[in-house]
N, C-alpha and C positions, 0 to 999 in steps of 0.2 A: 163231706159237704151237704149242707141242707138244700134240698131241691123241691119246689112245691108247684103244683097245678092248680091255678086259682082263676080269679077274674077281676077286672076293673070296670065297675060300671059308670058310665057317664052321666052322672046327675047334673042338674041345673047348676047347683050351686058349687060343689067340689065332688072329685071322683070318690066311688064307695070301692074300697079294695078288701077282697076276701083271698086271703093266702091259701085257701083249700087244703089239698090233700098232699101228703108227701110223696114223691117219686123215688125209686130206687135208681141207682146209677144205670142199670141196663134199660129201664123205662126212659129215663131221660135221654140216653144215647139213641134210643130208636126214635124218639121224638124230633131230635135233632137232624137224624138221617132223613126221616120223613119229610120235614119243613125244608130240608135242603133240596130234595127231590122236586118239591112244589116250586121252589124259588128258581131251580134250574129250569123247569119247563117255562116259567114266565120269562126268564132271561132269553130263551131261544124264541118265544112267542114275539118278544119286543124287537129283536133282530128281523124277524119276518115283517112286521109291522113297518118297521124303519124303511125297509126296502120299498114297500108299496108308498109310503110318505114321500119318498125321494122321487119315485116314478112320477106320482101325481105333481109335485112340484115343478118337475121338468115338463111334463105335458101341458099343465095348466099355464104356466109362464110361456112356454113357446106359443100355444095359441093365443094368450093375451097379448104378447108383444107383437106377434105377425099382425093382428089386427089393428094395433096402434101405428104400426110402420106403415100399413095400407091406408088407413084413414087420414094419416098426416102427410100422405103423398110422398113419403120417403122413396117408394119405388120409383117415382118420376123424377125426383130431384137428385137422388143418388148420393145421400150422406153418408159418407164413409165413417165419419166418426161415430154416427148412431149405428151404424153396421158393426163397427169392431166392438162397442158397448154391449149389443144383443149376442154377437157371436161369443164374446167372453163369458157372458152369463149362462148362456146356453150350454156351453163346455163345463163350467163349474157346476151346474146341476145335474148334467149328464155323467160327470164324473164320480159326484155324490151317489148317484144310482148305481153305477158300475161297482163302485167300492162296496156298497152295501150288499149287493148280490154276493161278491165273493167272500165277504166277512160272514155272511150268514151261512154260506155251504162250508166255508173253512172252519168256522166256530163249531157248527155240529158235527164234523168230522173229529175234531180235537175233544170234544166233550164226550162222544160215543167210545173213543179210544181210551181216554183216561178212565171213564167210568166202567167199561166192561173188559178193557184189554185189547192190545193191538192186534192180537190174532185171535180174538173171540167171534163167535157166530154172529154177535151184533155188528162187530167191526166189518165182518165180510159182507153182512147183507147192506150195511151202508155203502160199502163199496159197489155193490152190484146195483144200488140205487142211483149213485152218480154215474156209474157206467151206462146206465140204461138212458138216463136224461142227455148224457153226452153224445152217445151213439145215435139217439132218436131225433132230437130237435136242433136244427141249425143255429137259432137263435141262443139256445144254452151254451153250446161251445163257442159260438162267435163272441158273445159278450164276455164269456169267462176269458177267453184268449185277447179280447179287445182290452180288457183291464190290464193285463201284463204290457200290452203293445203301448198304452198310455203312459205306464211308468217309464217305459225306456225310449219311446220315440215322439212324444209329444201328445197334443189335443186329440181326441178321439173324433171330434166332429170339424171337418174341413169344409165340406160343401153344403152351404146353406142358400138355396135358390128361391128367388123371389121373381116371378114373371107376370107380364100383363099382355093382356088382349084387348084391343081397341074394338068396341062395339060399333055399328053402322051409325048409332045416334050419338057417338064421340065420348060415350061413358067407356070404363075400362073395366074389366074382370081381371083379378088379382089371383095368382096361385103361389103357394108356398110348398117347399118341400126340404127336408133334410136327408141328405144321401151320403153315401160312402162310395169310394172309389176301389174297386178291388186290386186294380192293378197298381195304385199308389200304396196300398196297404201292404202288398206283397213286396214291392220295392224297397220299403221302409223297414220291413220287418221280416225276420226268416223262422220265426218260432211259432207258426200257426199250427203245426202238427200234421201227421199223416193223412187225416180226414179233411180237415178244414183248409187245408193249402190247395189240394185239386179242386175243392168246390169254388174258391175265390178265383182260381185260374179259369175254371169253367165259366162264372159269371162274366168276367173279362169286361169290367167298365163299372157303371154306376148302379147302384141297388138302394131301395128306400129304407130309412129307418123305422118309420110309424108301424110297418106289419110285424117287424120284429119285437117292437115293445109290447104291441098287443098279444103277441103268442106267448111271450116271456111271462106276462101275467098268469096265464092258465098253467104254464110249466111250473112256476113257482109256488103255486097253490098246490099242484100235484106232489111236487117235491116234500112241501111241508107236511101235507097229510102221510106221506110215506115215512117221513123221518118221526112224526108224532105217533104213529103206530108202532114203530119200533122201540119208542120210550113208554108205550102206554101200560105195559104190565107193571113196571116199576112205580109208575105215576099213581095208578090205581091201587096198589098196595100200600103205597104212603098214604094217599087220601082215605082209604078205608082204616087204617090204624088210627089216623087221627080223629077221624068222624066217630069211630066205635069207643075212643077213650075220652071224649070230650062232649058228646051230645047231650048229656045229663047237665052240663054247665051253660048251654046255649041259652041266651035270653036277649031281649031287644036292648039295644044301646050298650051292648056288654063286649067287651074284649077279653078272650079267653087267653091267658099268659102263663109262662113257664118263669117262676120267680127263682132266682139264684143271688148268691154273693151278698148275703144279709149281713147288714151292720147292726149291732145291737148296743145298747147301754148296759152297764154293769147290772142294772136291775132287770135286765131281759127286754125291755121296751125297744121296738124297732125304731131304727135311725134312717136306714137307707136299704135299698135292694136294687138289683138289675132286673129287667123283664124282657121277655121275648115273646112278642106278641104272634099267636098262631094266625096265618095268613088265610083266613076265611073267605077274604074278598076275591081270593084266586080259587079256593078249594070249592066254593058253592058254584063257581062257573064251569065246573068239571062234570062230565056226564060219567059217573061211575057205576051207573045200574048195571051195565054190562060186563063189569070187570069180572074176571074169574076168581 
């Protein structure tokens, strides 16, 4: 099979195609493996970013809607229909957030085990990473278990509190808070685990959501950095191979491609081909200067 490494230059009128140099089967396979490594990194990064987008959606919506409810005097009138509407939306967005956390963690575990092997040093190191975060941070173990709770026992957010205090001048100061009730959580679900269950018993009442979301932001950043380090050796190797073998083709407004599956006329003129664009939009954002 004919395989070539060439370029497509994006001209103003029509693309200019240079089929370039021929690749061996072994070279082609190394390119494919290296590109897959880069795409796997990007896929993991997107899951990480989705988690933060879902968190921001929840926090921003909560803050915006609470202001709307206060400004429209809902807190004094007691519009239950409006309450249920907002309560439903808060739960929808928070469930998205919880699900994206679990998907991000579980996807990375599956990826590492498939890539390195289930009993590999990398899989063991990933297990140590998750063990560290689960053992160290209440928000990590609580949100991870809360996702399971939501699957079996219903909506995760039950208590949404709005309260007012009347000032001497007749005006009102409004406060809002989303809370959990540890006793209710324990009553409805028995699979909190040997660490979290005693903690919930010790709380013995309501505790706020907001500080947990704030702490989880820092935890997820640390988790991502640890997993990224775990993958960095292979990513560096892949990026260096691609750059070392394509730098001579780099040019402005030009895609570097691997061309395969050529269709030709009987006279040898080209009819069609398939192309794989090398993802320099991702590679160029990587810091490979420190790679071994």
